[in-house]
KERO-153184 format. One line per field, with one value per residue: residue number from 1; y negated, x negated, z of N, C-alpha, C in turn. Coordinates in Angstrom, 1 decimal, always signed. Example, Ala and Ser with C-alpha at 12.3 -4.5 7.8 and 13.67 -1.06 7.14 Angstrom:
<atoms>
i c(1 | 2)
n.v c(+5.7 | +2.2)
n.u c(-13.2 | -12.8)
n.w c(+7.8 | +7.1)
ca.v c(+4.5 | +1.1)
ca.u c(-12.3 | -13.7)
ca.w c(+7.8 | +7.1)
c.v c(+3.3 | +0.0)
c.u c(-13.2 | -12.9)
c.w c(+7.8 | +7.9)
</atoms>
This chain:
<atoms>
i c(1 | 2 | 3 | 4 | 5 | 6 | 7 | 8 | 9 | 10 | 11 | 12 | 13 | 14 | 15 | 16 | 17 | 18 | 19 | 20 | 21 | 22 | 23 | 24 | 25 | 26 | 27 | 28 | 29 | 30 | 31 | 32 | 33 | 34 | 35 | 36 | 37 | 38 | 39 | 40 | 41 | 42 | 43 | 44 | 45 | 46 | 47 | 48 | 49 | 50 | 51 | 52 | 53 | 54 | 55 | 56 | 57 | 58 | 59 | 60 | 61 | 62 | 63 | 64 | 65 | 66 | 67 | 68 | 69 | 70 | 71 | 72 | 73 | 74 | 75 | 76 | 77 | 78 | 79 | 80 | 81 | 82 | 83 | 84 | 85 | 86 | 87 | 88 | 89 | 90 | 91 | 92 | 93 | 94 | 95 | 96 | 97 | 98 | 99 | 100 | 101 | 102 | 103 | 104 | 105 | 106 | 107 | 108 | 109 | 110 | 111 | 112 | 113 | 114 | 115 | 116 | 117 | 118 | 119 | 120 | 121 | 122 | 123 | 124 | 125 | 126 | 127 | 128)
n.v c(+73.1 | +72.1 | +69.0 | +66.9 | +63.6 | +61.5 | +58.2 | +55.0 | +55.0 | +53.7 | +51.2 | +50.1 | +48.1 | +49.1 | +49.5 | +48.6 | +49.1 | +51.5 | +52.7 | +55.7 | +57.3 | +59.8 | +61.1 | +63.3 | +65.6 | +67.7 | +69.4 | +70.3 | +70.0 | +68.5 | +68.9 | +70.5 | +71.3 | +69.5 | +67.7 | +66.1 | +66.6 | +66.5 | +66.3 | +66.4 | +66.1 | +69.2 | +70.3 | +72.2 | +72.0 | +70.2 | +69.9 | +66.9 | +65.5 | +66.9 | +67.9 | +70.3 | +73.3 | +72.8 | +70.2 | +69.6 | +68.0 | +67.6 | +66.5 | +66.1 | +66.1 | +64.1 | +62.0 | +61.3 | +59.1 | +57.1 | +57.6 | +58.0 | +60.2 | +60.3 | +60.8 | +60.1 | +61.2 | +60.4 | +59.0 | +60.9 | +60.9 | +61.2 | +59.8 | +58.4 | +56.5 | +54.8 | +53.5 | +51.5 | +52.4 | +54.4 | +54.9 | +57.6 | +58.6 | +58.6 | +60.2 | +62.5 | +62.4 | +64.7 | +65.3 | +67.7 | +70.6 | +73.2 | +75.9 | +78.7 | +77.0 | +78.0 | +77.9 | +76.3 | +72.9 | +72.9 | +75.3 | +75.1 | +73.0 | +74.0 | +75.8 | +75.5 | +77.2 | +78.2 | +76.5 | +75.9 | +74.1 | +71.3 | +67.9 | +65.7 | +64.3 | +61.4 | +58.9 | +57.7 | +55.3 | +54.1 | +51.5 | +50.5)
n.u c(-15.8 | -12.9 | -11.4 | -8.6 | -7.4 | -4.8 | -3.5 | -1.9 | +0.9 | +4.1 | +6.7 | +9.0 | +11.1 | +13.8 | +12.9 | +10.3 | +6.7 | +4.1 | +0.9 | -0.6 | -3.4 | -5.9 | -8.5 | -11.2 | -13.2 | -16.0 | -16.5 | -18.6 | -18.5 | -16.2 | -12.7 | -10.5 | -7.8 | -5.4 | -2.8 | +0.3 | +2.8 | +6.1 | +8.3 | +11.4 | +13.4 | +14.6 | +14.5 | +12.8 | +9.3 | +8.4 | +7.1 | +5.6 | +3.8 | +1.2 | -2.2 | -3.5 | -5.4 | -7.8 | -7.2 | -4.5 | -1.4 | +1.5 | +4.9 | +7.5 | +10.9 | +12.5 | +10.7 | +9.4 | +8.0 | +8.0 | +6.1 | +2.5 | -0.2 | -3.6 | -7.2 | -10.3 | -13.3 | -15.8 | -15.5 | -14.3 | -11.5 | -8.0 | -5.1 | -1.8 | +0.3 | +3.1 | +5.9 | +8.9 | +10.4 | +12.9 | +15.6 | +15.9 | +13.4 | +12.3 | +10.3 | +8.0 | +4.8 | +2.5 | -0.9 | -2.6 | -4.6 | -6.0 | -8.0 | -9.7 | -9.3 | -7.1 | -4.6 | -2.2 | -0.9 | +1.9 | +2.8 | +1.8 | +3.2 | +5.7 | +5.1 | +4.5 | +3.6 | +1.3 | -0.7 | -3.7 | -5.0 | -4.2 | -3.2 | -2.6 | -0.3 | +1.7 | +4.0 | +6.6 | +8.9 | +11.8 | +14.0 | +17.4)
n.w c(-29.5 | -31.1 | -31.0 | -31.1 | -31.2 | -31.0 | -31.9 | -32.1 | -32.0 | -31.0 | -30.4 | -32.7 | -34.8 | -37.0 | -40.4 | -40.0 | -39.8 | -39.0 | -38.2 | -37.7 | -36.2 | -36.1 | -34.5 | -35.0 | -33.2 | -32.2 | -34.3 | -36.9 | -39.7 | -42.2 | -41.8 | -43.9 | -43.9 | -42.6 | -40.8 | -40.0 | -37.6 | -36.1 | -33.3 | -31.8 | -28.8 | -27.7 | -30.2 | -32.8 | -33.7 | -36.5 | -39.9 | -41.2 | -42.9 | -44.7 | -45.5 | -47.5 | -48.4 | -51.0 | -51.2 | -51.6 | -51.1 | -49.2 | -48.3 | -46.0 | -47.1 | -46.0 | -45.5 | -47.7 | -50.0 | -48.2 | -46.2 | -46.0 | -46.1 | -45.3 | -45.3 | -43.8 | -44.2 | -43.5 | -41.2 | -39.7 | -39.3 | -39.5 | -41.0 | -40.8 | -42.6 | -42.0 | -43.4 | -43.8 | -41.6 | -39.9 | -37.5 | -37.1 | -37.4 | -35.0 | -32.7 | -31.1 | -32.4 | -33.7 | -34.3 | -36.4 | -37.1 | -39.1 | -39.0 | -40.3 | -43.5 | -45.7 | -46.8 | -49.0 | -48.9 | -49.2 | -48.0 | -45.4 | -44.4 | -43.7 | -41.8 | -38.8 | -36.7 | -37.6 | -37.1 | -35.4 | -33.9 | -32.0 | -31.4 | -28.6 | -28.9 | -29.9 | -29.1 | -31.1 | -31.6 | -33.0 | -33.3 | -34.0)
ca.v c(+73.1 | +71.1 | +68.1 | +65.9 | +62.6 | +60.6 | +56.9 | +54.2 | +55.1 | +52.6 | +50.9 | +49.1 | +48.0 | +49.7 | +48.8 | +48.2 | +50.0 | +51.9 | +53.5 | +56.6 | +57.7 | +61.0 | +61.2 | +64.6 | +65.8 | +69.0 | +70.2 | +69.7 | +69.6 | +68.0 | +69.9 | +70.3 | +71.4 | +68.7 | +67.1 | +65.5 | +67.2 | +65.8 | +67.1 | +65.7 | +66.9 | +70.3 | +70.7 | +72.8 | +71.1 | +70.3 | +69.2 | +65.6 | +65.3 | +67.8 | +68.1 | +71.7 | +73.7 | +72.2 | +68.8 | +69.5 | +67.2 | +67.8 | +65.7 | +66.4 | +65.3 | +62.9 | +60.9 | +61.2 | +57.7 | +56.1 | +57.9 | +58.4 | +60.8 | +60.2 | +61.2 | +59.5 | +62.2 | +59.8 | +58.6 | +62.0 | +60.4 | +61.4 | +58.7 | +58.5 | +55.2 | +55.0 | +52.3 | +51.6 | +53.3 | +54.6 | +55.4 | +59.1 | +58.9 | +58.6 | +61.5 | +62.6 | +62.9 | +65.4 | +65.6 | +69.1 | +71.1 | +74.6 | +76.4 | +78.3 | +76.4 | +78.9 | +77.7 | +75.0 | +72.0 | +73.2 | +76.4 | +74.7 | +72.1 | +74.8 | +76.8 | +74.9 | +78.2 | +78.5 | +75.5 | +76.4 | +72.9 | +70.3 | +66.7 | +65.5 | +63.7 | +60.0 | +58.6 | +56.7 | +54.9 | +53.1 | +51.0 | +50.0)
ca.u c(-14.4 | -12.3 | -10.5 | -7.9 | -6.9 | -3.9 | -3.3 | -1.2 | +2.3 | +4.7 | +8.1 | +9.3 | +12.5 | +14.0 | +12.3 | +9.0 | +5.7 | +3.1 | -0.2 | -1.1 | -4.7 | -6.3 | -9.9 | -11.6 | -14.5 | -16.3 | -16.7 | -19.7 | -18.0 | -14.9 | -11.6 | -9.7 | -6.4 | -4.9 | -1.5 | +1.1 | +4.1 | +6.8 | +9.2 | +12.4 | +13.9 | +15.5 | +14.3 | +11.5 | +8.3 | +8.5 | +6.0 | +5.9 | +2.9 | +0.1 | -3.2 | -3.9 | -6.5 | -8.0 | -6.7 | -3.1 | -0.6 | +3.0 | +5.6 | +8.9 | +11.8 | +13.0 | +9.8 | +8.8 | +8.1 | +7.8 | +4.9 | +1.4 | -1.2 | -4.9 | -8.3 | -11.6 | -14.2 | -17.0 | -15.1 | -13.7 | -10.2 | -6.8 | -4.2 | -0.4 | +0.9 | +4.6 | +6.6 | +10.3 | +10.8 | +14.3 | +15.8 | +15.8 | +12.0 | +11.9 | +9.9 | +6.6 | +4.1 | +1.3 | -2.0 | -2.8 | -5.7 | -6.0 | -9.3 | -10.1 | -8.3 | -6.8 | -3.2 | -1.8 | -0.1 | +3.4 | +3.0 | +1.5 | +4.2 | +6.8 | +4.7 | +3.8 | +3.0 | +0.0 | -1.6 | -4.4 | -5.5 | -3.2 | -3.5 | -1.7 | +0.9 | +1.9 | +5.4 | +7.1 | +10.3 | +12.4 | +15.3 | +18.2)
ca.w c(-29.4 | -31.9 | -30.3 | -31.9 | -30.4 | -31.7 | -31.4 | -33.0 | -31.8 | -30.4 | -30.6 | -33.8 | -35.3 | -38.3 | -41.5 | -39.7 | -40.1 | -38.0 | -38.7 | -36.8 | -36.4 | -35.4 | -34.5 | -34.8 | -32.7 | -31.9 | -35.5 | -37.6 | -41.0 | -42.3 | -41.8 | -45.0 | -43.7 | -41.5 | -41.0 | -39.0 | -37.3 | -35.1 | -32.5 | -31.0 | -27.7 | -28.0 | -31.6 | -33.1 | -34.3 | -38.0 | -40.6 | -41.7 | -44.0 | -44.6 | -46.5 | -47.4 | -49.1 | -52.3 | -51.2 | -51.9 | -50.2 | -49.1 | -47.4 | -45.8 | -48.0 | -45.3 | -45.4 | -49.0 | -50.5 | -47.1 | -45.4 | -46.7 | -45.3 | -45.8 | -44.4 | -44.0 | -43.7 | -43.0 | -39.9 | -39.0 | -38.9 | -40.3 | -40.9 | -41.3 | -42.8 | -42.0 | -43.8 | -43.9 | -40.6 | -39.6 | -36.2 | -37.2 | -37.3 | -33.6 | -32.3 | -30.7 | -33.5 | -33.3 | -35.3 | -36.4 | -37.9 | -39.3 | -39.4 | -41.6 | -44.4 | -46.8 | -47.3 | -49.6 | -48.1 | -49.2 | -47.1 | -44.1 | -44.0 | -43.2 | -40.8 | -37.6 | -35.9 | -38.2 | -36.6 | -34.2 | -33.1 | -31.8 | -30.6 | -27.4 | -29.3 | -29.7 | -29.2 | -32.1 | -31.3 | -34.0 | -32.9 | -35.0)
c.v c(+71.9 | +70.3 | +67.1 | +64.9 | +61.6 | +59.2 | +56.1 | +54.2 | +53.9 | +52.4 | +49.8 | +49.1 | +48.7 | +48.9 | +48.4 | +49.3 | +50.3 | +52.7 | +54.4 | +57.0 | +59.0 | +61.2 | +62.7 | +64.7 | +67.3 | +70.0 | +69.5 | +69.2 | +69.1 | +69.1 | +69.6 | +70.3 | +70.7 | +68.1 | +66.5 | +66.3 | +66.4 | +66.7 | +66.2 | +66.6 | +68.0 | +70.8 | +71.3 | +71.8 | +71.3 | +69.5 | +67.9 | +65.4 | +66.2 | +67.8 | +69.5 | +72.0 | +73.1 | +70.7 | +68.6 | +68.8 | +67.4 | +66.9 | +66.3 | +65.5 | +64.0 | +61.7 | +60.6 | +59.8 | +56.7 | +56.3 | +58.3 | +59.0 | +60.6 | +60.6 | +60.6 | +60.4 | +61.6 | +59.3 | +59.7 | +61.6 | +60.7 | +60.2 | +59.1 | +57.1 | +55.4 | +53.6 | +52.6 | +52.5 | +53.3 | +55.1 | +56.9 | +59.5 | +59.0 | +60.0 | +61.4 | +63.1 | +63.5 | +65.6 | +67.1 | +69.5 | +72.6 | +75.0 | +77.9 | +77.8 | +77.2 | +78.6 | +76.4 | +74.2 | +72.4 | +74.3 | +75.9 | +73.8 | +72.8 | +75.8 | +76.2 | +75.9 | +78.6 | +77.6 | +76.0 | +75.3 | +71.8 | +69.1 | +66.7 | +64.9 | +62.2 | +59.7 | +57.5 | +56.5 | +53.8 | +52.8 | +50.4 | +48.5)
c.u c(-13.8 | -11.3 | -9.9 | -7.2 | -6.1 | -3.8 | -2.4 | +0.3 | +2.8 | +6.1 | +8.2 | +10.7 | +12.6 | +13.5 | +10.8 | +8.0 | +4.7 | +2.1 | -0.8 | -2.5 | -5.0 | -7.8 | -10.3 | -13.0 | -14.7 | -16.4 | -17.7 | -19.3 | -16.6 | -13.9 | -10.7 | -8.2 | -6.0 | -3.6 | -0.9 | +2.5 | +4.8 | +7.9 | +10.1 | +12.8 | +14.8 | +15.4 | +12.9 | +10.6 | +8.4 | +7.4 | +6.5 | +5.1 | +1.6 | -0.9 | -3.6 | -5.1 | -6.6 | -7.5 | -5.3 | -2.4 | +0.9 | +3.6 | +7.0 | +9.8 | +12.3 | +12.0 | +9.1 | +9.1 | +8.0 | +6.5 | +3.8 | +0.3 | -2.5 | -6.0 | -9.6 | -12.6 | -15.4 | -16.7 | -14.4 | -12.3 | -9.1 | -5.8 | -2.8 | +0.1 | +2.4 | +5.2 | +8.1 | +10.9 | +12.3 | +14.4 | +15.6 | +14.3 | +11.4 | +11.6 | +8.5 | +5.9 | +2.7 | +0.3 | -2.3 | -4.0 | -5.6 | -7.4 | -9.3 | -9.0 | -8.2 | -5.5 | -3.0 | -0.9 | +1.4 | +3.7 | +2.8 | +2.6 | +5.4 | +6.4 | +3.8 | +3.1 | +1.6 | -1.1 | -2.4 | -5.2 | -4.5 | -3.7 | -2.5 | -0.4 | +1.0 | +3.3 | +5.6 | +8.5 | +10.7 | +13.8 | +16.0 | +18.5)
c.w c(-30.2 | -31.0 | -31.2 | -31.0 | -31.2 | -31.1 | -32.4 | -32.9 | -31.1 | -30.7 | -31.7 | -34.1 | -36.7 | -39.4 | -41.3 | -40.1 | -38.9 | -38.7 | -37.6 | -37.2 | -35.6 | -35.5 | -34.1 | -34.2 | -32.4 | -33.1 | -36.4 | -39.0 | -41.0 | -42.3 | -42.9 | -44.7 | -42.4 | -41.8 | -39.8 | -38.8 | -36.3 | -34.5 | -31.6 | -29.9 | -28.1 | -29.4 | -31.8 | -33.8 | -35.8 | -38.7 | -41.2 | -43.0 | -43.7 | -45.8 | -46.4 | -48.2 | -50.5 | -52.3 | -51.5 | -50.8 | -50.3 | -48.1 | -47.2 | -46.6 | -47.3 | -45.2 | -46.7 | -49.6 | -49.5 | -46.3 | -46.4 | -45.8 | -46.0 | -44.8 | -44.8 | -43.4 | -43.0 | -41.5 | -39.1 | -38.5 | -39.9 | -40.0 | -41.4 | -41.4 | -42.9 | -42.2 | -43.8 | -42.8 | -40.2 | -38.2 | -36.1 | -37.2 | -35.9 | -33.1 | -31.7 | -31.9 | -33.1 | -34.5 | -35.2 | -37.4 | -38.0 | -39.8 | -39.2 | -42.5 | -45.6 | -47.5 | -48.0 | -48.7 | -48.0 | -48.2 | -45.6 | -43.5 | -43.3 | -42.2 | -39.7 | -36.7 | -36.4 | -37.7 | -35.4 | -33.5 | -33.1 | -31.0 | -29.4 | -27.8 | -29.0 | -30.0 | -30.3 | -31.9 | -32.3 | -33.6 | -34.0 | -34.9)
</atoms>
């Protein structure tokens, strides 16, 4: 059974940085389709940054230029480097994986219901 465990969340002031990590276990090979989604109270879960089939990468317009997604297959770990954080980035951030991996990142970013493996979430709070 695939398990995803996030860490690295916390509270920072606007303009600060955080690095989220997601450790993968329970799967022999590397997972190509992985990403980060976030959810605010009363709002649907939305894509933040995703790596899709063929290594394609997509970002939400609101985080483009500020966030960077990366993956270290040797360590079975997914990362999200978040710079220039804004109060509107305050959310619970979830690590996600899709197996099998057939879709490009641009599609996965807009379809959170396609995700079949979720982490427990980590809180990110940005104060003004």
